[in-house]
N, C-alpha and C positions, 0 to 999 in steps of 0.2 A: 549535905546541904541540898534541899529539895529545889526543883526548878519552879519559879513563880509562874502562875497561870494567869493570863490576861483574859478576864471574864468577857470582855467585849467581843472576843473572837468566837465565842461559843453561841452567839445568837444569830439566827438568819435575819436578813433585812425584814423589817416589819411588813406584814402583809397589807397591801393597799386594798381599800374597799372597791376600787374601780379597776378591774383588770379584764383584758380580753380572754374570754373562755377559750381554752385550747384542748378540747376533749380528745383529739387524736393523739396529742402528746401525752396527756394524762393516761390514756389507755396504754400507750407504749410503756410508760413507767410502771403502771399497774401490772402489766404482763411480765415484767422482770421478776416480780415477787411470785407470781403463780408458777413461773417456770423454774424458779430456784436459781436464777443467775447470780453469780458472785459479785459482778461488777457492772454498773451502768456508767458508761463514759459519755459525758455531754461535752463535746469538743467542737469549738467554733471560734472564729475571730471575735475580737471585742465588739460589744454592742449588739449581740444577737440574742440577748435575753436569757442567757444560761442561768444566772443567779435567780432571776425572777421566776423562771419556770420551776426550778427546784424548790425555791422557798414557798411558792404557791401550792405545789403538789404536796410538799412535806407537811404543810399546815393541816392537811386532811388525814394524815397518817398517825399511827401510834408509834411510840418508841423510836423517836427520831433524835439523833445527835447531829449538831452542826459545828463545823470548824472552818472559819475564814482564815486562810493561810496568808502569810506575808514572808518577806525575805528572811526574817529572823528564824523562821521554822526550818531553815537549812541546817541548823544545829540539831542533831538527832535527839539529844536529851530534851530540848524544848519542844520539839515536834511530838515526842512520845508523851510528855506531860500534858500537852493540850489534847492529844488524841485520847488519852485516858479520861480527861475531864469531859470531853465531848461525848464519849460513850456513857459516862456516868449520867450526863444530861439526857441520854436516851432512855433512862430508866433502868440501866444495868446496875445491879447492886455490887459495885466494885469496891474493894477495900483500898482506900487511898494509901494506906501504909504499905501495901504490897509493892506499889511502884517505887516508893521511896526506899524500900529495903532492897529492891532488885537493882543491880547495876545495869547499865545500858545494854550490855551484851545479853543479859538474861531477861530484860524487861519484856521483849516480844513473847518469849515462852511463857512468862508469868501472865501476860495479857491474855494469850490464847487459853491458858488454863483457867483464868478467872472468867472468861467468856463461857467456857464449857460449864464451869460450876454454876454460874448465874443462870444459864439456860436450863440446867437440870432442876434448879430450885424454883424458877419462875417460867414455866412453859407458856407459850402464847405466840403472838405475832412476831415476825422477824424484827430484829433490830436494824435500823437504817442509820448509816453514818454518811453524812454529806461533807465532802472536802471541796471547798470553794476556792477558786484561783490557784489550782494546783500547778499552773505553769510557772509560778515563782520558785518552785522547788528545783534546784539544780544539783544538790548534794547526792552523790551516789548512795551514801549510807541510808538516806531517807527513802530513796526508790527501792533499795534492797529490803528495808523494813516493810514497805508496802507490799512488795512481792511475797515476803514471808507471811504476812497477814492474809493475802489472797490465797496462798497455797495451803496454809495450815489453820486458818480461822474456821470456826464451826459453821455449819450450814445455816444457822439462824441469823448470821450476820451478813448484811448486804451493803456494799460500798457504792456510793454515787460520787463521781468525780467530775467537777466542772473545770475546764481548762481551755486555754487558747491554742494549745498544741498538744499533740499526742505524747503522753509521758512514756519513759522507758520502762514500762511494765510489761508483763508477759501477755500482751494483747492477742498475738497470734495463737498462743496455746489456749487461752480462754475462748477465743473465737472458734477454734477447731473442736473444742469440747462442748460447745453450745452453752457457755457460761458467761457470755458477754452480751450486753445490750448497748447499742451505739446510737446516740442522737447527734447528728452532724448539722452543719450550717444549712444544708438543703432542707432538713427537717424543721429547723427553727425559723426559717424565713416566714414572714407573714404571707399567707395566701390572700388573694384579693378580698375575700369576705372578711378576713381578720383585719386587713388594713383598713377597710371601710369602717368596721366597728371601732377600731382604735382611733382613727382620725376624727370621726364624726361624733361618736358617743363618749369615748374616754377623754379626748382632747377638746371636745366642744366645738368642732368646726362644722361647716355646712358645705361640704364639697360634693360635687356631682360624682356619679359613678365614673365618668370619663376622667375627672381630676384625680380621683383615687387611683384609677388604673395607671395613669401617667406617672404619678409619684411612685406607685408600687413597682412599675417597670424600671424607673430610673434608679431606685434604691435596691432593686432586686430583692425586695422584702426585708431589707436590713432594718431592724427595729430602731437602732440608734439614729439612723438617717431619717427615718420617718418622724421620730420624736423631735429631732432638731428642726425639721421642716415644719412640724405642727406648731412648735413654739414661735417660730418666726411668722406663721400665718395667723396666729391668734388675733393680731391687731390689723390684719388686712381685710377690710370689709368690702371694698369695691370689687366687683366681679372682674373687671378688667385687670386690676392689680393682681388678683389671685391667678388668673390665667397667665399673666406675664411672669409672675414668680415661678409658677410650675414649669412654664416653658424654658425658663433660665436655669432650672434645677438640673444641671448636667455637668460633666467634667469629672476629673479625678476626685476621689473621696476626700483627700486632704484639703483641696481647695474648697470643696463643698462645705466641709466641716468648718473651715476658717470663716467662710462667708456666713454660715448660719450662726455660729457662736458670736460673731460680730453683731449680728442682728439681735441675738438674745441679750448680749451685754449692753447694746445700745438702748434697750428698753428697760434696763435696770436704773434705779436711782444712782446718783454719783457715789453715795456712801456704800451702797451694796456692791456696786461695780468695783470700788476701791478695795472693799473687803475681799471679794472674790480673787482679785489679782494678787493681793498681798499674801493671802493664805494658800495660794496655789503651790507654794514651795513645800507645804506640809504633806506628809504621807498619811497621817491620820489627824482628824480635827476634833477638838473639844473646846468648849467655851474659854476656859482660862488660858489654854495654849494660844488660841486665836487672839485673845486680848494681849498676850505677851508679844505677839508678832506685830499686831496692828497698832498697838498703843491705845486701843479702845477699852470699853468696859461692858459691852453688850454682845460679846461673841456668842454666847449661848442662845440669846434671843434671835440673833441674825441667822444662826444655823437652823433654828426651829422654823423661821419664816421661809428660808430657802427650801427646807424639807417640805413644808406645806405647799410651796409653789412648784414642786416637782422640777427643780432646777439642777438635775444631775447630781444630787447628793444622796449617798447610800448610807442609811443608818447601820451602825455596827452593833448596837445592843437594843434590848427591848425598851430601855429607859430613854433612848434617843439622846444620850449624852456624848457619844462618840460617833463620828461620821468619817467618810472619805468621799472625795469627788469621784464621779465616774471617770475611769482611766482616760478615755479620750478627751473628755471635758477638761480634766486636769492638765493634760498635755497641751491643749490649746490655750488654756489660761496662762500656763507658764510661757508659752511662746509669745503671747500678747504682753506679758509682764516684761520679758526680755526686750521686746520691741519698743515698749513705751517708757519703762523706768529701769533700765539696766543698772543704773548706779545704785538703786535701792536694794538689789538682790543680795549682796553680801551682808548688809545690816539685817535684813529679814532672816537670813539663815543663822546669823550670829545670835539674834534674839531667840530663835527656836532652839539653838544649841544650849543657851543659858537656861532656858526653861526645862529642857530635858535633863540637863546635868543636875539641876536643883531637885528633880524628882527621881534621881538615881537611875535614869534611863540612859546609861552611858553610851551604849552603842548608837542610839539615835543622836545623842549630843555630838559624838565624833563625826557622824555622817554629815550633820549640818555644818560643823566647823570646817570640814573638808570642802563642802559645797560653797561656803563663804570665802574660801581661799585663806582662812586664818589658820595656817599650818602650824604656827607656834602653839596656839591654843589646842589644836587637835593633837599635837604631839604630847602636850602636858596631860590631856585627858587620857590618851593612850597609856602613858606611863603610870597614871593612877589606877587604870583599870587592869593592867597586865597581871598583877597577882591573882585577882579573881578569875580572869580569863584563863590563866594558866592552870589554876586549880580545877576549873571546870572543863579544861581541855578543849577550848574553842580555838583550836589551832588554825583552822581555815580563816577565821575572822582576824586573828592576830597577823597572819601572813598577808592578808589583804590590806591591812592597815599599813604595814611597812612599805608595800608597793604603791600606796596612794600618796605618800609624802615625797616632796622633792628631796633630792640627795643632800642639798645644803642644810635642810632641817634635820634629817636623820644624822648627818655627820656631827652635829652639835651635841647630840644626846648619847652618852655612853650606853644607856639601857637600850635605846632603839637601835643603835649600831650593832649591839650584840644580838638582838632579836633579828635584825636584818641579815646578819652573818649566818645565823642558824637557818634562816629561810633559804639563803643561797646554797648552803651545804645540802639541804634537802633537794634542791633543784640540780645538784651536781656541779655547781659553779664554785669550785674550791678556791680559785684565784680571787673571785669576787668576795668570798667569805674572808679571805686573808686581808683584803683591803678594808673591809668593814671592821675587822678586829683592830687593825692599825688605826682606823679612824676613832674607834672607841678609846683606845689608849691615848691618842692625841687629845680627845675631848676631855678626858679625866685630867690630863696634865694642864690643859688650858683652864679648866674650872678651878684648879688649885690656886691659880693666880688671879683669875677673873671672877670676882664674886658676883658680878652682874650676870655672867653666863651661868654660873652654878645656881643662881636664884631661879632660873627658868626651868630647872629640873624638878620634877615631883619628888618629894621626900619619902621614898619608899624603901622597903627591904631590898628590892632589886638594885637600887642605887647604892645602898650601903655595901652590898656584897659584890658590886660590879668589878672591883679590882681582882678579886679571886676568881669570879666567874669568867672573866676575860681569859684567864690562863687555862681554865677548864676547856673552853672552846678552842683555844690554841692546841690543847692536847687532842681534842676531837679532830681538828684539821690535820695534825700530824698523823693521827691514826688512819684517817682516810687516805693519806698519801703513802702510808706504809713506812713512815719514818719512826721506828720504834724508839731509838734513843731520844728523839725530840719529845715523843709522848711522855716518857719518864720525866724528862726535865720540866716540861710544862706542868704536868700533874703535881710534881713535888713543889713547884713554885706556888700553885694554887693552894696547896695544903699549908704552906708557910704563911700565906696571906689570910687564910680563913681563921675565924674565931673558933673557940672551943664549942660554941653552940650553933655554929653554922653547919648544921648536919647535912643539909642538901649539898652544899659545896663540897664538904668533906666526903660525902658519899660518891658524888660524881668524880672528884679527883681520884679517890681511892679506886673507883671502878676502872678508870683508865690505866692505873698502875697494874690492876689485875689483868686487863686486856693486853697490856704490853707484855706481861709475863706469859700469857697464853700464846700470843703471837710468836714469842721467842721459843716456845715449846716447853716451858717450865710449868706444867699443868698443876703440880702441887702448890707452887707459889701462887699461881693464878687463882686457884680455889680458895686458898687462905685469904689472900688480899681482897678478892672480889666478894667473898662472903662477908668480910668486915664492912665493905662498902655498902652492901645490901642492908646490913644492920644499921648503918648510919641513915640510910634513906627511910628505914622504918622509924628511927628515932625522930626524923624530921616530920613524920606523919604524912609522908608523900606516898600513898598507896599505889598511885599510877606508876611512878617511876620504880617503885619496889617490885611491882609485877613485871614491868618491862625488863628489869635486871634479872628476874628469876628465869626468864627465857634463856638469857645468856649463860646463867649459872648452870642450867640444865645441860647446855651444850658442852660446857667445860667438864661436867661429870661424864658425859659420853666420851670425850677425849680420854678420860681416865679409865675407860672401860666399864663404867658403872651405869649401865643402861637402866637397870631397875631403880637405882637411886634417882636418876633423872626423871623417870616416869612418876615416882612418888612426889618429887618436887613439883612437877607440872600439875598433878592432881590436887595437891594441897593448895597450890596457887589458885586453881580454878575454884576450889571450895571457898577460899578467902574472897575471891572476886564476887562469887555468887552471894555470899553472906554479908558483904560489906555495904555500908551506907554510901560510899563514894559513888557518884552517878556515872563516872566515866572510866571504867577499868579498861584502858586502851589495849592491853596486851592479850586479851582473852582469845582473839582469833589466833594469835601466834602460839598460845598454849595448846589450843586444839591442833594446830599444825604439828607441834612437837609431839603430841600424843599420836597423831597419825603416822609420823615417821617411826615412832617406836613400834606401833602395831604393824606397820609395813615390814620392819626388820624381823618381827616375829612371824611374818607371813600371814597375818590376819588382815587380809586385804579388805574384807567387808567392814571391819571396824575402822580401818584406816580411812576408807571413803566416807564413813559416817562422820568422823571428826572433821574431815575436809569439807563436807557439806555444811556442817555447823559453822566452820570458819568462814565459808563463802557467804553465808547469810549475814554474819557479823560484819563482813566487808572491811573496807579500809579503816573505818572508825575503830575497829577492834584490833588493829595491827600497828606495830611500830613502823615508822616510815621506811627505815632501812630494811625491814623484813617483808615489805609488800610483795616482793618477788618470790618469797619462799613458799607460798601456797602452790605456785605453779611448779616449783622444783619438787615439792612433795608429791603432787599429783603425777608429775612426769615419772617419778620413781615407781609409783604404783603401776603406771602403764607399762614400764619396763618389766615389772614382775609378771604382767599378764602377756608379755610378748608383743605389745603394740608399740613398736619402736617409732613408727611414723608420728603417732600422736604424742609420744614422749618428746620428740624433737620440736614439734609445734609448741608444746607447753614451755619448753626451755627457751624458745625464741620469745615467747611472751614474757618470761621471767627476765630475759636480757633487756627488754624494753623498760621494765620497771626498776631494774637494779640501779642503785645509786651508791657510790662509795661513801661510807659514813663512819660511825663510831666503832664498828666491829671488824676484826680482821677477816679478810676474804680467804677463808681456809678451804673452800670448795669452789674454785673458779668455774663459772658457767661454761666456758669454752671447753675445759677439761671434762666437765660432766657430759657435754654433748659428744665429745670424743668417745667416752665410755659407751654411750648409746650406739654410736657408729660401730664400735668393736663388737658389741653384743649383736648388732644386726648384720655383722659380717662385712661392713663397708670399711675395709682397712685402708683404702686409699684416702678416704676423708679423714680418718684418724691420723694417718701419716702427714697429711697436709696441716692438721692442727699442730702436731709436734714440730714440724719445720717452721711454721709461722710464729710459734711461741717460743722457739729456741729451747725446746726441752730435749735433753740428750742424756744418755746413760753415764756420761762423764761428769755431770753436774755435781757440785757440792750439795750435801744434804742440809735441808732446813725445814722446819715445820710449815712455814708459809708456802713452800713449794712441794710439800710431801704429797698432796693429792695429785698434782700434775705428774710427779715421778711414779707414783703407784699406777696412774693411768698409763704411762709409758710402759711399765712392766707388763701390763695386760696386753698392750699392743704388740710388744715383742714376743710374748707367749703365743698370741693368736697368729702372728706371722710365722712362728716356728711350726705351728700346727698346719698352716696352709702351705708353706713352701719349704719346710724343713730348714729354714734359716737358722744357723747355729749362733744364737744370741745368748745362750744360757750363761756363759761366763760373764758377759756384761750385766745380765740381769742379776745374778747372784752378788756380783761386786756392788752394784747399786743398792740392792737390798741390805747388804752388810752395812753400808754407810748410813742408810736410813735407820736401821736397827740401832746402830751406835748413837745416832742423834736422838732417838726416842729416849735413851738414857734411863730406861727402866721405869719412867714415870707415866708415860702415855700408853697405858695398857691397851687402849683401843687400837693404836697404831701398831703395837707389837703383835697383836693377834692377826691383824691384816697382813703384816709383813711375813709372819710365820706361815700363814695360809698360802701366800704367793710363793714363798720358798718351796713349800710342799708341791705346789703345782709345777714349779720349775723342775724339781727332781722327777716328778711324774712325767713331764714332757720328755725328759732324757731317759725314760723307762727305768729309773732307779726307784722302784716301788717302795722298798723297805725304808730308804732315806725319806721318801715323801711321807710315809705313815709316821715315822718317828718325829719328823719336823712338825707335822700337824698335831700330833699327840702332845708334844712339848709346849706348843703355843697355846693349846686349849688348857693344859694343866696350869699354865702361868696366868691365865686370864681370871680376874676376880669374879666375873659373872658370865661364864660361857653360855649359860642357858638363855641369855638375852639375845643371842645371835642366831639367825636362820638365813635371811636373805644374803648376808655377807658371803655365805657359802653357796647357796642355791643360785645366785646370780652368775656364778662362774660356769654354769652349764654342765655339759657332758663330762669334761675332765674331772670336775669336782665330784659329780655323782658317781663316777667310776671309783674314785678314792673312797667315798663314803660307803659304797656297796662292799668294797673289799674290807674296810674296817669293821663294818657292822657285824660280820659273821666270823671275825677272828676268835680264836679260842680264848677263854679266860686267862688273864695274866699278860696278854699281849695288847699293848696300847689301850689300857682300860678306859682312860678318859675319852679318847677318841672313839672307841667302840660305843660307849654310852651316848655320846653326842651324836654319832652317826645314826644310831637306831632311833633316837628321838627325832632327828630331822626327817628321816625316811618314813617313820611312822606317821608323822603329821603332814606329809606331803605325798598324797596318793599317787600323783603322776611320777614321782621320783622312784618309788619302790613298791610295785604292786605285791611283792612277796613279804613285805615287812609285817611283823606281828601287830595285832591291834589291841592287845591287853584286854580282851574280853568284850569289847564294844561291838555294836552291830554295824556301824558305818564309819569305822575309824576312830582313833582316840580324840579326846577333847582338845581343842586348841587352847592356848594360854588365855585368851579372852573368855572362852567358854568355861574354863576352870575357875576363872575369877567370878563369873556369874554364878556358877554352882556353889562356890563358897558363900556368896551373898544370899543365895536361896536358903542356905543352911544357917539362917540368922533370923532375928525378929523383924527385919525390915519388910515393909510391904512392897508390892511391885512398883508403884510410883516412886517410893523412896529409893529403891535399888536403881531405877532409871536415873534419878537425879544424882545419885552417888557416882554413876558411870558416865554422866553427862550425855545420855542418849535419850531418844524418845521412847515412849511406851511400846510403840510398834516395833522399834529396833530390839528392845528387850524381849518382846514376844518371839521375834525371829531367833534370837540366841537361845531362848528357852526351848523352842520347838526343836532346834537342832540337837540340843542336849538330850531331850526326851527321846529323840530318834536314835541317837548313838547309844544311850543307856537302855533302850528298849523298855521305856516306862511311859506312863500317861499322866502322872500327877507330880506335883512338887515334892510331896512327902516320899513318893516312891523314888524319885531322882536322888533325894538326900540319902535314903537307905542304900540305894545302889552305889552311890558315891563312897559311902563308908565301907561297903563290902569290897570295892575295888581298891581301897586305900587312897582314893582321891581326896578324901576329907579327913 
C-alpha cells in the first residue's frame, strides 16, 4: 500500500510581484552552489521571512523541489513519500515504482541510488530541495533519514532547510568540513534601507526616514512586526497620529502583536472578521472546509480576497486552493476566538472533524475531535482507524492517541484498553498494563449486557478478536514478569478463544508458547512451536510481525548451536524485507544487528560494524521496541573484541537506559554482561560486587534463565583463581555439571560453552590432557563448531595457550580440536604469529571474505553482490581489495582462478 502524497505540500508560496530585493542574501544562497555546500540552513524565529526568502530565490533557479512540512511528516513513510515527490518535482527522473517497491528501511538507499542514476543520465545544474518548516519534525527516524541523505547523497543534490530552531542534524561536522551555509536571524533582519523600501514602496506608506528608523529599531528588523505595523498604519493619515503610533510601538512582542492584530481585525468587515476567527482552529484551509466550519458558502472567495489583501495568509499550492495562516497570526486569532467566543470553539472543532472524517483524513478528524473535547467520538474514530494505522505501523501516533483520552473513555473500550496496555508495557509500566487489561475484560463483560455501551464501539476486526487478543497480552505481561507457567496458561486460553482463521491471534499465542518453552530451556520444543507461530503470521499476511518473529527465531537457533542456520534466516528475512511491497518492515535494524553479532562471533569485526552502521541509520523505526537496547549490546561486544572495555561499559549503560522487560525472555541480563566486561578488564572487585548484589552463587540450582549469570560467575571464579590462586575449581566443576545436565542435550550452544569452561577449569588446575580432551569432546558434539571464534578468543591468554598446544598435536590426537585451533589461530594474526597461512600473502581469508569470493565466482555484478550482502559498494570494494591482497592477484578473474587453485572454491 503506497503512501498518498498531498500535492499542496509540493508547491512554494506563490511569488509576489512586489518584494524587497535582498541581493546580499541572494548572493549568500548563490555562493552555496558555487562552493558545493551540502546544506543551507535558514534558521530564525517565526516572522523573519525564511519562506519568502527561499521561495523568491528558488523561483530564479533550475531544478528546484519544494516540500512544506507539517506534523504528519513525523511518520517516516509519509516523509519519504513526499520527499520523493518533491525531488521528482525538481526534474529528477525518479521511478515512482522504486519507492513503492522498497521498504522504509531500504528506501533511503534506493533514493540515493536513483539520484546517482538520474545524475548520470541528466548532467547539468545541481538539484535543489527546499524543506520548509522543518521545526515541526520531532521523530528521530526522520532526522536519521536526513542525516543519511546528507552523508550519502550525491554531490549534485543540495538541501535547503528553513526552521525555527536548529535541527538535530550533523551541523558541527558539516560546518567543520566547509559544507554548511547558515542564514540566521541577524542575516534576515531588514536593514534600514530594506525597511524603508518595504514600508514605503511595498506597503504604500509615506514615512520619513526618522519614522522608519524608529520602527526598525523597535522591531529590530523583524519582518513580521514591520508588516503588522504597516497594516495598522495604512489608514493613519494624520501626521500626528503616525508619530503617536510609532512612539507607542514598544513593549514585549506578544503585547505588540496582540495590539496590532486587534488593529488589523478592527479594520475588517464583520463577516471577514468572523470568518478569520472561526477558521483559526484549522491547520490548513480550503474553501469547502472553511464553509463546513463557518456554515457559509463563500469560503474560497474569502480566502482569495484575504490573499490579495496580504492578510497573513500563506498559499500552499500554485492554484491557491489551499492556504494556512501565518503561524503568529493564527496564534493570535485563536487567542481572540477564545477570549470572545469560547463557547463556539468545541462546535467549530467538531465541524472540522466531521469534514475531515468524510474525506478520509482520519488523523486530522481525531485531532479536531480531541480539541473539541468530544472524546467519545475521538475514541470511535481511533477504533475505526486502528487496523490501517497498525498495518502501516504508525505506532507513535497510536500511542499518542491513547495518552490523549481521559481514563474514563479508554476504560469503556475493550480495543483502546488493550492498545493502552500495550503502550504501558512499552514504557515499562507492567502494573499499569495489568490494570488496562482488567479494564478491557470488564468492558467486554459490561458490553455483553449493555447494548447501548456496545453500540459505542466501532465494529472492527479488532473488536471481534478482542477476547482472544486480551489473553495474548496477558501472556505478554506474564512473560515480562518471568512467570512462565502463566505465559503457557494465558497463551492456551487465547488459542481456545481464537477462530480457525484468526491467524494473527493464533500466531501471537503460539509465539508465546514457543517463548515459554525457550525460557524453560527446551529449545527443540521452542523451535517447533515458534516456527509454527511464524507460519500463522505469514498466513495472516502480517509481514511486519513475521519479520519481528524471525529475529527471535534466529536467536533460538543460536541457542541450539546452529549459528549458520541463524545467519541464513536473517539474510533471507532481509531479502524478503527488501523485496516486499510492505512499506514498514520494522525489524530490519534488528536483522542487521543479528548479522553483526554473527560476524562478531566469527571475528569479522569490520563486517560487524558495517551492519551496525546500517542498523544505526535505520534507527528506532527499524527496530522492535523490546530490542532497541540490542544495538548498544552488539556494539559493546565489538568493543570488547578490540580491547576497549571502557567504551563497552558506556555502551552497556546506554543499553540499560533503553531496556524494557517485554515479550522476550531476558537470557542475557545486562548486569551480568557488564560483569563479564569487568572480568575481561581485570576489575574483579566490580564483578564480585555484581555477584553479591544479584545473589549469584556456585550453589544455585541450574536453569536456562539464570545460565548466563552462572557462566559469568564461572569466569569470575576462574579469574580469581588465576589472580590469587583461590581454589574454587571444585565449586566451578560442580556448577558446570549442573548446568550441563540442565542443558539436557538440546541446547548445543550452551553445551559448547560449558565444555569450553570445563576445559579452562582443568587448565587452571594444570591438568592439560583433561583440558584438551574436554574441549575436543565439546567441539566434536557441536553441530556447527566452525561458527564460533570469539567464544574462545574472548577468554584471552588461557584459551590461547590451550589452542596453541592443540594446534600442533600429532595426527590422531584431539583431531577436532586441532583443526578448530588451527583455523582460529590462522585467522587471528595476533593470536598465533607462527600459524600457517595456506599459501596466502597476508593471512587466510576470513569467513566474510570467503563469502565474497564465492559471489565473485558467479554471474552477479558488483552492485548485485553488494545488495546480496546488504553492504555498500565501497564496503564491497574494501573486501575485494583485501581478497586481492591476500591472494596476490589484481583482477576478479585472477582471484577466482587462485581460489580454485587453493581449494577455496
